[in-house]
N, CA, C and O atoms as a GROMACS GRO file, in nm:
protein
  468
    1UNK      N    1   0.089  -0.120   0.019
    1UNK     CA    2   0.016  -0.001   0.017
    1UNK      C    3   0.089   0.138   0.006
    1UNK      O    4   0.053   0.234  -0.064
    2UNK      N    5   0.191   0.131   0.082
    2UNK     CA    6   0.254   0.225   0.079
    2UNK      C    7   0.337   0.279  -0.055
    2UNK      O    8   0.363   0.394  -0.090
    3UNK      N    9   0.366   0.154  -0.115
    3UNK     CA   10   0.434   0.160  -0.227
    3UNK      C   11   0.333   0.235  -0.329
    3UNK      O   12   0.394   0.319  -0.396
    4UNK      N   13   0.233   0.230  -0.351
    4UNK     CA   14   0.111   0.323  -0.436
    4UNK      C   15   0.109   0.406  -0.373
    4UNK      O   16   0.103   0.483  -0.469
    5UNK      N   17   0.109   0.487  -0.271
    5UNK     CA   18   0.147   0.620  -0.227
    5UNK      C   19   0.243   0.667  -0.280
    5UNK      O   20   0.218   0.768  -0.345
    6UNK      N   21   0.362   0.630  -0.277
    6UNK     CA   22   0.478   0.704  -0.320
    6UNK      C   23   0.465   0.717  -0.464
    6UNK      O   24   0.470   0.829  -0.515
    7UNK      N   25   0.448   0.604  -0.541
    7UNK     CA   26   0.419   0.621  -0.663
    7UNK      C   27   0.304   0.721  -0.733
    7UNK      O   28   0.312   0.780  -0.841
    8UNK      N   29   0.210   0.720  -0.648
    8UNK     CA   30   0.105   0.858  -0.675
    8UNK      C   31   0.156   1.001  -0.673
    8UNK      O   32   0.130   1.089  -0.755
    9UNK      N   33   0.240   1.010  -0.557
    9UNK     CA   34   0.280   1.143  -0.547
    9UNK      C   35   0.342   1.132  -0.639
    9UNK      O   36   0.288   1.194  -0.731
   10UNK      N   37   0.454   1.074  -0.678
   10UNK     CA   38   0.570   1.071  -0.772
   10UNK      C   39   0.497   1.116  -0.893
   10UNK      O   40   0.554   1.208  -0.952
   11UNK      N   41   0.378   1.073  -0.950
   11UNK     CA   42   0.327   1.071  -1.045
   11UNK      C   43   0.296   1.210  -1.044
   11UNK      O   44   0.326   1.279  -1.141
   12UNK      N   45   0.229   1.265  -0.928
   12UNK     CA   46   0.164   1.413  -0.933
   12UNK      C   47   0.253   1.496  -0.940
   12UNK      O   48   0.238   1.592  -1.015
   13UNK      N   49   0.373   1.478  -0.862
   13UNK     CA   50   0.470   1.564  -0.849
   13UNK      C   51   0.547   1.576  -0.975
   13UNK      O   52   0.635   1.661  -0.964
   14UNK      N   53   0.542   1.518  -1.093
   14UNK     CA   54   0.605   1.521  -1.253
   14UNK      C   55   0.513   1.596  -1.308
   14UNK      O   56   0.554   1.691  -1.375
   15UNK      N   57   0.351   1.575  -1.294
   15UNK     CA   58   0.262   1.670  -1.358
   15UNK      C   59   0.309   1.808  -1.325
   15UNK      O   60   0.337   1.893  -1.409
   16UNK      N   61   0.317   1.826  -1.160
   16UNK     CA   62   0.297   1.968  -1.134
   16UNK      C   63   0.428   2.041  -1.184
   16UNK      O   64   0.412   2.148  -1.242
   17UNK      N   65   0.577   1.985  -1.166
   17UNK     CA   66   0.696   2.039  -1.214
   17UNK      C   67   0.695   2.046  -1.377
   17UNK      O   68   0.797   2.090  -1.431
   18UNK      N   69   0.592   2.009  -1.454
   18UNK     CA   70   0.601   2.031  -1.605
   18UNK      C   71   0.546   2.167  -1.617
   18UNK      O   72   0.577   2.222  -1.723
   19UNK      N   73   0.471   2.237  -1.536
   19UNK     CA   74   0.422   2.362  -1.538
   19UNK      C   75   0.487   2.471  -1.443
   19UNK      O   76   0.492   2.588  -1.480
   20UNK      N   77   0.539   2.429  -1.312
   20UNK     CA   78   0.590   2.509  -1.264
   20UNK      C   79   0.722   2.508  -1.253
   20UNK      O   80   0.772   2.405  -1.208
   21UNK      N   81   0.812   2.626  -1.291
   21UNK     CA   82   0.944   2.616  -1.283
   21UNK      C   83   0.992   2.788  -1.237
   21UNK      O   84   0.928   2.892  -1.252
   22UNK      N   85   1.096   2.770  -1.191
   22UNK     CA   86   1.148   2.901  -1.102
   22UNK      C   87   1.258   2.949  -1.187
   22UNK      O   88   1.335   2.868  -1.239
   23UNK      N   89   1.271   3.085  -1.204
   23UNK     CA   90   1.374   3.148  -1.265
   23UNK      C   91   1.441   3.259  -1.142
   23UNK      O   92   1.427   3.269  -1.020
   24UNK      N   93   1.509   3.324  -1.232
   24UNK     CA   94   1.593   3.423  -1.130
   24UNK      C   95   1.494   3.554  -1.107
   24UNK      O   96   1.535   3.640  -1.029
   25UNK      N   97   1.408   3.566  -1.150
   25UNK     CA   98   1.350   3.653  -1.115
   25UNK      C   99   1.213   3.650  -1.018
   25UNK      O  100   1.166   3.722  -0.930
   26UNK      N  101   1.183   3.549  -1.072
   26UNK     CA  102   1.057   3.447  -0.976
   26UNK      C  103   1.076   3.311  -0.970
   26UNK      O  104   1.051   3.236  -1.064
   27UNK      N  105   1.131   3.265  -0.834
   27UNK     CA  106   1.200   3.143  -0.797
   27UNK      C  107   1.059   3.040  -0.760
   27UNK      O  108   0.941   3.074  -0.762
   28UNK      N  109   1.097   2.952  -0.737
   28UNK     CA  110   1.028   2.861  -0.714
   28UNK      C  111   1.025   2.811  -0.539
   28UNK      O  112   1.121   2.750  -0.491
   29UNK      N  113   0.899   2.847  -0.454
   29UNK     CA  114   0.903   2.800  -0.329
   29UNK      C  115   0.866   2.631  -0.336
   29UNK      O  116   0.757   2.611  -0.389
   30UNK      N  117   0.931   2.517  -0.295
   30UNK     CA  118   0.934   2.383  -0.292
   30UNK      C  119   0.881   2.360  -0.142
   30UNK      O  120   0.935   2.422  -0.050
   31UNK      N  121   0.796   2.290  -0.123
   31UNK     CA  122   0.766   2.196   0.007
   31UNK      C  123   0.792   2.074   0.020
   31UNK      O  124   0.744   1.997  -0.062
   32UNK      N  125   0.875   2.024   0.128
   32UNK     CA  126   0.858   1.906   0.157
   32UNK      C  127   0.778   1.883   0.283
   32UNK      O  128   0.734   1.989   0.328
   33UNK      N  129   0.748   1.784   0.348
   33UNK     CA  130   0.669   1.742   0.427
   33UNK      C  131   0.685   1.579   0.484
   33UNK      O  132   0.627   1.492   0.419
   34UNK      N  133   0.751   1.546   0.585
   34UNK     CA  134   0.780   1.427   0.641
   34UNK      C  135   0.658   1.370   0.749
   34UNK      O  136   0.559   1.440   0.766
   35UNK      N  137   0.671   1.264   0.807
   35UNK     CA  138   0.562   1.255   0.904
   35UNK      C  139   0.577   1.326   1.025
   35UNK      O  140   0.475   1.345   1.091
   36UNK      N  141   0.718   1.382   1.079
   36UNK     CA  142   0.716   1.500   1.171
   36UNK      C  143   0.774   1.583   1.138
   36UNK      O  144   0.740   1.656   1.232
   37UNK      N  145   0.858   1.663   1.064
   37UNK     CA  146   0.892   1.756   1.020
   37UNK      C  147   0.798   1.814   0.894
   37UNK      O  148   0.694   1.763   0.851
   38UNK      N  149   0.872   1.951   0.843
   38UNK     CA  150   0.851   2.027   0.712
   38UNK      C  151   0.947   2.110   0.686
   38UNK      O  152   1.028   2.154   0.767
   39UNK      N  153   0.940   2.139   0.552
   39UNK     CA  154   1.090   2.210   0.536
   39UNK      C  155   1.042   2.239   0.387
   39UNK      O  156   0.978   2.158   0.318
   40UNK      N  157   1.089   2.388   0.342
   40UNK     CA  158   1.038   2.482   0.271
   40UNK      C  159   1.187   2.553   0.188
   40UNK      O  160   1.268   2.606   0.264
   41UNK      N  161   1.207   2.553   0.101
   41UNK     CA  162   1.324   2.630   0.028
   41UNK      C  163   1.285   2.708  -0.110
   41UNK      O  164   1.199   2.667  -0.187
   42UNK      N  165   1.340   2.793  -0.123
   42UNK     CA  166   1.341   2.890  -0.254
   42UNK      C  167   1.453   2.863  -0.350
   42UNK      O  168   1.571   2.886  -0.324
   43UNK      N  169   1.399   2.803  -0.482
   43UNK     CA  170   1.484   2.758  -0.575
   43UNK      C  171   1.484   2.844  -0.694
   43UNK      O  172   1.374   2.887  -0.731
   44UNK      N  173   1.606   2.883  -0.771
   44UNK     CA  174   1.592   2.925  -0.901
   44UNK      C  175   1.664   2.813  -0.956
   44UNK      O  176   1.775   2.777  -0.918
   45UNK      N  177   1.579   2.747  -1.070
   45UNK     CA  178   1.585   2.620  -1.133
   45UNK      C  179   1.674   2.647  -1.257
   45UNK      O  180   1.734   2.556  -1.315
   46UNK      N  181   1.678   2.778  -1.294
   46UNK     CA  182   1.778   2.807  -1.416
   46UNK      C  183   1.948   2.790  -1.374
   46UNK      O  184   2.021   2.716  -1.440
   47UNK      N  185   1.983   2.847  -1.289
   47UNK     CA  186   2.097   2.801  -1.184
   47UNK      C  187   2.108   2.683  -1.121
   47UNK      O  188   2.218   2.628  -1.110
   48UNK      N  189   1.995   2.630  -1.073
   48UNK     CA  190   2.028   2.486  -0.996
   48UNK      C  191   2.062   2.537  -0.862
   48UNK      O  192   2.118   2.459  -0.784
   49UNK      N  193   2.033   2.675  -0.820
   49UNK     CA  194   2.099   2.699  -0.675
   49UNK      C  195   1.962   2.718  -0.575
   49UNK      O  196   1.853   2.736  -0.631
   50UNK      N  197   1.969   2.715  -0.452
   50UNK     CA  198   1.881   2.740  -0.328
   50UNK      C  199   1.910   2.855  -0.297
   50UNK      O  200   2.029   2.886  -0.301
   51UNK      N  201   1.818   2.950  -0.258
   51UNK     CA  202   1.848   3.097  -0.258
   51UNK      C  203   1.807   3.097  -0.068
   51UNK      O  204   1.871   3.165   0.013
   52UNK      N  205   1.722   3.031  -0.041
   52UNK     CA  206   1.706   3.044   0.070
   52UNK      C  207   1.596   2.895   0.154
   52UNK      O  208   1.494   2.850   0.103
   53UNK      N  209   1.642   2.861   0.248
   53UNK     CA  210   1.559   2.724   0.313
   53UNK      C  211   1.539   2.759   0.466
   53UNK      O  212   1.612   2.830   0.535
   54UNK      N  213   1.412   2.686   0.506
   54UNK     CA  214   1.345   2.688   0.626
   54UNK      C  215   1.322   2.560   0.653
   54UNK      O  216   1.300   2.478   0.564
   55UNK      N  217   1.326   2.530   0.783
   55UNK     CA  218   1.278   2.386   0.818
   55UNK      C  219   1.265   2.388   0.976
   55UNK      O  220   1.329   2.462   1.051
   56UNK      N  221   1.146   2.267   1.023
   56UNK     CA  222   1.114   2.305   1.152
   56UNK      C  223   1.191   2.230   1.257
   56UNK      O  224   1.164   2.241   1.377
   57UNK      N  225   1.302   2.141   1.204
   57UNK     CA  226   1.387   2.045   1.236
   57UNK      C  227   1.482   2.137   1.330
   57UNK      O  228   1.468   2.128   1.452
   58UNK      N  229   1.568   2.213   1.282
   58UNK     CA  230   1.661   2.290   1.350
   58UNK      C  231   1.635   2.420   1.419
   58UNK      O  232   1.722   2.476   1.486
   59UNK      N  233   1.525   2.464   1.403
   59UNK     CA  234   1.460   2.552   1.472
   59UNK      C  235   1.374   2.532   1.599
   59UNK      O  236   1.279   2.456   1.617
   60UNK      N  237   1.431   2.614   1.679
   60UNK     CA  238   1.342   2.597   1.800
   60UNK      C  239   1.220   2.671   1.821
   60UNK      O  240   1.136   2.598   1.873
   61UNK      N  241   1.182   2.778   1.803
   61UNK     CA  242   1.054   2.824   1.753
   61UNK      C  243   0.980   2.727   1.671
   61UNK      O  244   0.861   2.718   1.700
   62UNK      N  245   1.009   2.678   1.608
   62UNK     CA  246   0.913   2.595   1.512
   62UNK      C  247   0.908   2.459   1.587
   62UNK      O  248   0.812   2.397   1.543
   63UNK      N  249   0.959   2.403   1.662
   63UNK     CA  250   0.926   2.295   1.742
   63UNK      C  251   0.839   2.300   1.851
   63UNK      O  252   0.816   2.205   1.927
   64UNK      N  253   0.781   2.439   1.860
   64UNK     CA  254   0.684   2.444   1.959
   64UNK      C  255   0.526   2.421   1.910
   64UNK      O  256   0.508   2.460   1.795
   65UNK      N  257   0.446   2.383   1.954
   65UNK     CA  258   0.315   2.342   1.907
   65UNK      C  259   0.304   2.240   1.808
   65UNK      O  260   0.399   2.185   1.752
   66UNK      N  261   0.162   2.214   1.788
   66UNK     CA  262   0.123   2.111   1.693
   66UNK      C  263   0.191   2.106   1.535
   66UNK      O  264   0.264   2.203   1.516
   67UNK      N  265   0.183   2.029   1.440
   67UNK     CA  266   0.248   2.023   1.325
   67UNK      C  267   0.223   2.148   1.236
   67UNK      O  268   0.297   2.205   1.157
   68UNK      N  269   0.083   2.176   1.278
   68UNK     CA  270   0.042   2.298   1.166
   68UNK      C  271   0.082   2.395   1.226
   68UNK      O  272   0.132   2.463   1.137
   69UNK      N  273   0.098   2.465   1.350
   69UNK     CA  274   0.154   2.565   1.399
   69UNK      C  275   0.304   2.535   1.334
   69UNK      O  276   0.346   2.593   1.235
   70UNK      N  277   0.358   2.458   1.391
   70UNK     CA  278   0.525   2.415   1.297
   70UNK      C  279   0.532   2.494   1.168
   70UNK      O  280   0.621   2.576   1.144
   71UNK      N  281   0.411   2.457   1.071
   71UNK     CA  282   0.444   2.477   0.920
   71UNK      C  283   0.417   2.632   0.923
   71UNK      O  284   0.487   2.706   0.852
   72UNK      N  285   0.313   2.683   1.007
   72UNK     CA  286   0.326   2.843   0.986
   72UNK      C  287   0.455   2.907   1.065
   72UNK      O  288   0.488   3.016   1.016
   73UNK      N  289   0.523   2.871   1.159
   73UNK     CA  290   0.633   2.942   1.166
   73UNK      C  291   0.735   2.945   1.046
   73UNK      O  292   0.797   3.047   1.016
   74UNK      N  293   0.750   2.803   0.970
   74UNK     CA  294   0.814   2.795   0.876
   74UNK      C  295   0.806   2.870   0.779
   74UNK      O  296   0.898   2.920   0.713
   75UNK      N  297   0.668   2.885   0.764
   75UNK     CA  298   0.633   2.979   0.617
   75UNK      C  299   0.687   3.107   0.654
   75UNK      O  300   0.757   3.161   0.568
   76UNK      N  301   0.668   3.178   0.782
   76UNK     CA  302   0.686   3.279   0.819
   76UNK      C  303   0.845   3.314   0.802
   76UNK      O  304   0.892   3.416   0.751
   77UNK      N  305   0.927   3.187   0.866
   77UNK     CA  306   1.078   3.210   0.844
   77UNK      C  307   1.133   3.212   0.690
   77UNK      O  308   1.235   3.267   0.650
   78UNK      N  309   1.035   3.134   0.612
   78UNK     CA  310   1.091   3.112   0.467
   78UNK      C  311   1.060   3.251   0.404
   78UNK      O  312   1.143   3.308   0.333
   79UNK      N  313   0.958   3.294   0.429
   79UNK     CA  314   0.954   3.462   0.399
   79UNK      C  315   1.018   3.581   0.435
   79UNK      O  316   1.031   3.679   0.361
   80UNK      N  317   1.055   3.570   0.540
   80UNK     CA  318   1.195   3.658   0.582
   80UNK      C  319   1.309   3.669   0.535
   80UNK      O  320   1.379   3.769   0.518
   81UNK      N  321   1.338   3.489   0.499
   81UNK     CA  322   1.481   3.498   0.453
   81UNK      C  323   1.478   3.511   0.310
   81UNK      O  324   1.585   3.520   0.251
   82UNK      N  325   1.343   3.512   0.230
   82UNK     CA  326   1.328   3.534   0.128
   82UNK      C  327   1.352   3.678   0.100
   82UNK      O  328   1.445   3.706   0.024
   83UNK      N  329   1.278   3.778   0.153
   83UNK     CA  330   1.306   3.916   0.171
   83UNK      C  331   1.477   3.930   0.187
   83UNK      O  332   1.532   4.004   0.105
   84UNK      N  333   1.534   3.884   0.256
   84UNK     CA  334   1.646   3.916   0.310
   84UNK      C  335   1.759   3.883   0.164
   84UNK      O  336   1.866   3.940   0.145
   85UNK      N  337   1.703   3.789   0.086
   85UNK     CA  338   1.789   3.755  -0.038
   85UNK      C  339   1.740   3.824  -0.166
   85UNK      O  340   1.789   3.793  -0.275
   86UNK      N  341   1.651   3.910  -0.156
   86UNK     CA  342   1.613   4.013  -0.217
   86UNK      C  343   1.437   3.952  -0.341
   86UNK      O  344   1.384   3.995  -0.443
   87UNK      N  345   1.416   3.854  -0.260
   87UNK     CA  346   1.296   3.806  -0.334
   87UNK      C  347   1.160   3.833  -0.285
   87UNK      O  348   1.130   3.813  -0.167
   88UNK      N  349   1.086   3.871  -0.361
   88UNK     CA  350   0.939   3.900  -0.323
   88UNK      C  351   0.836   3.831  -0.396
   88UNK      O  352   0.740   3.813  -0.321
   89UNK      N  353   0.818   3.785  -0.512
   89UNK     CA  354   0.740   3.730  -0.578
   89UNK      C  355   0.807   3.532  -0.589
   89UNK      O  356   0.927   3.511  -0.606
   90UNK      N  357   0.739   3.454  -0.580
   90UNK     CA  358   0.771   3.304  -0.609
   90UNK      C  359   0.660   3.246  -0.679
   90UNK      O  360   0.565   3.319  -0.705
   91UNK      N  361   0.660   3.100  -0.718
   91UNK     CA  362   0.587   3.034  -0.769
   91UNK      C  363   0.562   2.919  -0.660
   91UNK      O  364   0.674   2.890  -0.619
   92UNK      N  365   0.483   2.853  -0.605
   92UNK     CA  366   0.454   2.782  -0.546
   92UNK      C  367   0.474   2.635  -0.564
   92UNK      O  368   0.372   2.586  -0.614
   93UNK      N  369   0.574   2.539  -0.540
   93UNK     CA  370   0.570   2.414  -0.548
   93UNK      C  371   0.504   2.332  -0.450
   93UNK      O  372   0.570   2.318  -0.346
   94UNK      N  373   0.381   2.266  -0.453
   94UNK     CA  374   0.342   2.178  -0.330
   94UNK      C  375   0.395   2.034  -0.333
   94UNK      O  376   0.344   1.946  -0.264
   95UNK      N  377   0.522   2.010  -0.431
   95UNK     CA  378   0.558   1.879  -0.427
   95UNK      C  379   0.467   1.771  -0.458
   95UNK      O  380   0.524   1.668  -0.422
   96UNK      N  381   0.392   1.752  -0.489
   96UNK     CA  382   0.269   1.637  -0.499
   96UNK      C  383   0.214   1.606  -0.372
   96UNK      O  384   0.202   1.487  -0.342
   97UNK      N  385   0.170   1.719  -0.272
   97UNK     CA  386   0.089   1.702  -0.171
   97UNK      C  387  -0.012   1.780  -0.168
   97UNK      O  388   0.008   1.902  -0.171
   98UNK      N  389  -0.128   1.735  -0.163
   98UNK     CA  390  -0.247   1.844  -0.143
   98UNK      C  391  -0.253   1.963  -0.069
   98UNK      O  392  -0.229   1.973   0.051
   99UNK      N  393  -0.286   2.050  -0.141
   99UNK     CA  394  -0.280   2.210  -0.062
   99UNK      C  395  -0.404   2.176   0.024
   99UNK      O  396  -0.520   2.198  -0.008
  100UNK      N  397  -0.358   2.117   0.149
  100UNK     CA  398  -0.458   2.107   0.258
  100UNK      C  399  -0.358   2.088   0.405
  100UNK      O  400  -0.251   2.026   0.410
  101UNK      N  401  -0.414   2.147   0.499
  101UNK     CA  402  -0.346   2.094   0.618
  101UNK      C  403  -0.178   2.175   0.606
  101UNK      O  404  -0.145   2.267   0.532
  102UNK      N  405  -0.128   2.131   0.669
  102UNK     CA  406   0.041   2.174   0.666
  102UNK      C  407   0.101   2.267   0.537
  102UNK      O  408   0.168   2.370   0.527
  103UNK      N  409   0.069   2.217   0.488
  103UNK     CA  410   0.102   2.269   0.341
  103UNK      C  411   0.054   2.402   0.321
  103UNK      O  412   0.126   2.496   0.287
  104UNK      N  413  -0.088   2.409   0.345
  104UNK     CA  414  -0.148   2.547   0.303
  104UNK      C  415  -0.139   2.622   0.431
  104UNK      O  416  -0.176   2.738   0.416
  105UNK      N  417  -0.103   2.595   0.547
  105UNK     CA  418  -0.071   2.670   0.666
  105UNK      C  419   0.057   2.744   0.662
  105UNK      O  420   0.084   2.854   0.711
  106UNK      N  421   0.153   2.638   0.572
  106UNK     CA  422   0.302   2.743   0.546
  106UNK      C  423   0.266   2.805   0.397
  106UNK      O  424   0.357   2.875   0.354
  107UNK      N  425   0.181   2.796   0.331
  107UNK     CA  426   0.160   2.890   0.204
  107UNK      C  427   0.092   3.038   0.262
  107UNK      O  428   0.126   3.149   0.219
  108UNK      N  429   0.002   3.018   0.354
  108UNK     CA  430  -0.095   3.130   0.408
  108UNK      C  431   0.005   3.193   0.473
  108UNK      O  432   0.028   3.308   0.438
  109UNK      N  433   0.076   3.140   0.570
  109UNK     CA  434   0.183   3.213   0.637
  109UNK      C  435   0.308   3.290   0.572
  109UNK      O  436   0.363   3.391   0.615
  110UNK      N  437   0.331   3.231   0.484
  110UNK     CA  438   0.454   3.288   0.390
  110UNK      C  439   0.351   3.442   0.317
  110UNK      O  440   0.390   3.559   0.316
  111UNK      N  441   0.236   3.398   0.272
  111UNK     CA  442   0.196   3.506   0.206
  111UNK      C  443   0.147   3.638   0.312
  111UNK      O  444   0.156   3.758   0.289
  112UNK      N  445   0.092   3.567   0.435
  112UNK     CA  446   0.100   3.727   0.548
  112UNK      C  447   0.203   3.763   0.576
  112UNK      O  448   0.201   3.864   0.646
  113UNK      N  449   0.331   3.714   0.545
  113UNK     CA  450   0.452   3.799   0.539
  113UNK      C  451   0.501   3.850   0.452
  113UNK      O  452   0.620   3.880   0.453
  114UNK      N  453   0.416   3.873   0.344
  114UNK     CA  454   0.453   3.935   0.225
  114UNK      C  455   0.485   3.902   0.106
  114UNK      O  456   0.497   3.984   0.015
  115UNK      N  457   0.505   3.759   0.091
  115UNK     CA  458   0.586   3.678  -0.026
  115UNK      C  459   0.440   3.650  -0.137
  115UNK      O  460   0.330   3.606  -0.104
  116UNK      N  461   0.477   3.686  -0.246
  116UNK     CA  462   0.337   3.685  -0.329
  116UNK      C  463   0.328   3.565  -0.408
  116UNK      O  464   0.436   3.517  -0.442
  117UNK      N  465   0.225   3.506  -0.443
  117UNK     CA  466   0.260   3.385  -0.496
  117UNK      C  467   0.110   3.376  -0.522
  117UNK      O  468   0.063   3.276  -0.576
   0.00000   0.00000   0.00000
């Protein structure tokens, strides 16, 4: 059963990545969520570099509360780091996950901090 879940997400991810591409002026905000943690990074696909990254594992503020509030904290942190590196507009890559729960709270938190997508 787990194999079908992994294959399903990989198929959705390929379908999304056909359309979502980060440039130097508008990079890609990619989200990865595991069972316990959530990570976000801003990627310039043309040069293949990560401009900013944030996650709930190493950050003490993000370890507090439930997983949804951790995702909100990570969204806030990634938006602040994006502004520091001069990025204001991104394209959102949900990475095969449904736009619901932790992924949604991370995205809305980043929007609230001023990141446009």
